[in-house]
N, C-alpha and C positions, 0 to 999 in steps of 0.2 A: 504494500500500500504506500502511496506517495503522501508524505507528510507536508510537502510544500504546497502552500496556498497561492493561487494566482490572484491577481488584482480583481479579476471578474468574480471569482468565488468569494473573496472578501466583501466586495460590494453587494453581492447577492445575499450573503449571510446577514449583513447589517440591514439590508432592505427587508428581509424576512423578519428580523427581530423588531425593526421599527414598526412594521405593519402589525405584528403580534401585540406589541405594547399599545399601539394606537387603538386596536380592537379590544383592548382590555384582557388579552390572553397572556398566559405565561410565556416566558422565553423558551421553556422546555420544548414546546411544540416546534418552534423554529429550529432549535438545535437538532431535534429528532429528524425533521424533514431534511435538513442539510446533511446530516449523517447518512441518511438513506441515499441521498443524491450523490454524495462523494465517496461512499464506502468507508467513511471514517467512523469511529465510535462516537457516541453522543458526548461522552466525557472529553474526548479530544476536541470536538467542536466547541463545547462550552469553554474549555480552557483557552482555546485560541481566541474565541470571542472576547473573553474578559481581558486577555493579554493585549489584544488589539485595542479594545475600548480604553484601556489605561494609556496606551500610546496616544490615542486620539484625544484623550483628556489633557495630556501633557503638551501635545503639539497639535492643536485643533486645526492648524492650516493644512495638515496632511489629509484629514477627513474632508475638509472643504474642497481641496484640489481633486480628491477622488469622487466628490459628489455624494459622500456618505452623510445621511441624515442621522443625527444622534438624538437619542432620548436620554433620560437620566439613567445612566448605566451604573450608578454608584450602588454597590452592594452594602448591606448593613455591615457596619464595622464588627469584626470578630472580637468578641470579648471573652478571654479565657476564664475558666473557673479558677477561683482561688482554692488553696488547700482546704480551707474551712468550708467553703461551699461544696467542694467535692466530697468531703467526709460527711457533711450533713445530708447530701443527696443519697449517698450509699446507706447511711444510717436510717434515713426515713423509709427507703425502699425495703431494706431488710426487716425493719419493724413491721411494715405493712404486710410483707410476705408472711411474717410470723403470725399475723392476725388473720391470715387466709385471704388477703387482698392481692389481686394480680398486680404485676409490675405496671402494666398499662394504666390500670385504674388509679394506682398510687401516684403515678407520674401525672396523669390528667388532673388529679386533685391538686397536686403541688403546683401545676402550671395555671391553675384557675381556669381551666378549659381552653387555654390559648394553644392552638395546634403547633405553632412555630416553637413556642417555649417547650411544649411537651416533647417535640421531636429533638430539640437540643438536649433536654434532660435525659431522654431515653438513650440518645447516642452516647452521651457522656457515661451513663451508668453501664451500658454494654461495653464500652471501651475499658472502663475500670475492671469489669469482670474478666475481660480478655487479657488486659495488659498490666494490671496492677493487683494481682492476686494477693500479694502480701498486705497491701493496704486494706483490701476487703476482709481478709482473714483477721487482721488486727481489730477492725471494727466489730466483726462477729464476736471475737473474744471479749471485747469491752462490753458489748451488750449482754452476752452470756454471763459475765461476771456480775453485772448489775441486775440479773434475773429479768431482763426485758425480753419480751417475745421477739424472736427473730428467726429467720431461716437462712441457714448457710447455703448460698447458691451453688456451692460445689458438691453438696451432698444431695444426690438424686433420690434419697429416701430408701435406696436398696440396702443400706447398711444401718438398719435400725438399732442394732446392738451398739455400734459406734456412737450413734446419736444419744442413746440412753446413757452410755458411759460418759459422754461429754456433758450431758445434763447433770448427772450425779456428781461429777467432778466439780461442777460450778456451784454446787450447794454448800452453804456453810454447815456447821455441825448441827444446828437446830433444824435446818431444812432437810438435811440428810436423814435425821432421826424421823421427821414427819413422813418422808418418802418411804422409808423402810417400814414404818408402822402401817402405812397404807397398803404396801405390798403384802405384809403379813395378813392383813384383813382379807385380801383377795384370794389368798391361798388356803 
């Protein structure tokens, strides 16, 4: 596949994007159409578009000379999560899961129903599960030590003996005594 863009393809892409925005549509449809037309991936088209848009913002004469009409291409500024926000997100979702609430429902509640915020939170949570297991396990251990309901996302429930052992280990002497008393009553 050829990754070089011609001037005509660039003009066509920006024309498609301009029409999409003018019609109140998302840019995704324009990216998808251009990807199909050129044999490129949608992500490749999107990345090229935003890279060129940045160039045109910095040097608007280039866009003018090419006859490219620009709409407001500014993306929302990326705001990274702080460590405190990340820990609070993980903590909130783990507690919700411990109460039987789904990740999506917990995140939708945390985002006050805003889909963009919910997507941002869900992506961050999934990223933490995948790439920051030590952080997630530290928070699970903190919650368990405080006897707060939580669900270890790395435990698929198939090892109930390990979960029971983990629970018993988290109990203080009084809690362990109560637990053993309950077990004695059941047997």
